[in-house]
N, C-alpha and C positions, 0 to 999 in steps of 0.2 A: 256109507258110514252109518252105523246103527246108533240111534239116539235112545237113551234110557231116561224115563221120568220116574223119580222117586217121590214117595209120599212125604210131604213136609208137614210138620206140626209147629204151630206158633204158641208160645207162652207169652202171656200179657200180664203186666203189673201196672197199677195206676197209683198215682200219688197226688193228693191235694195239699197245698202248702201256701205259706205267705213268703214272698221273696225276701231273702235276708238283706239284699242290697238296696232295693227301692221301697220295701215294705208294702207292696201291693198285695192285697188279700185275694183268696180264692183262685190261685193259679193251679193248673193241673198239668201233669206230664204222664204220658203213657209210654211204657218201656216194652219192647217187643223183641223176642229172641226166637229164631226159627232153627229147628233141627230136622234132619230127614232120616227116614228108615232106609238104609242102603247096606250093601254088603261090606262096606268099609267101616261102618259105625259098629264097633264091636266092644264086648265086655272084656275085662281083664283076662278071662279064661279063654278068649278067642271066639266065643259064640256071638252070633249077630244079635244086636239089641232088638227087643220087641217094641211094638208101637207104644205100649203103656210106659215103658222105660224112657223112650225118646220124649214122650209128652211131659213126663215128670222132670226130665233134664231141661227141657225148653222153659218150663214154668220156673224152675229153680234159677236158671240163668237170668230171666227177666226180673225176678225178685232180687237177685244179687245186684243187678244194675240199679234198681230202685233204691236199695239200701246204700249203695255207693253214692248215689245222687243226694240222698237225704242228709249226708254229712254237711253239705253246704248248698242248700237249694236256692237257685237263682231262676227268675223267670227268663223266658226265651229272649225278650227284648234286652234285658241286661247282659245276657251272655253274648248276644249278637253284637253288642256295642264294644266288647273287649277286643284288644288286638290279639294277634296270633300268640305272642309270648304270654300275655296275661291269661288267655284261655288255656294254654298248655300248663301254666302254673296252677290254675284252678283244678284241672283234671288231675294233676299230680297230688294236690292236697286232698282231693276226694278219695283217690285210690290208696293213699298211705294212711289216712285217718281211720280210726275205729268207728264203725257205724253207731248211730245213736240207738240205744236199746229201748 
């Protein structure tokens, strides 16, 4: 069986914040999104995306994740202390709310 390795590009976005739940200052989160250049990653017209397009998309995805998190930023310790249902509700609030401008 033939194995193919495609070039992956990571987009990163970082955010420094004060936890809204416990008020701890100087918390940071890094958001990473990875996309690859491959024959299945195509534009709307059917052409294969170039490396620069894939890099921009990965960066935009990481920034989207950061903006979604910024709606209600909690530190990792506070999020880890939540039950499954509470964590699910927090993710739902973040995804449905408008990001802070």
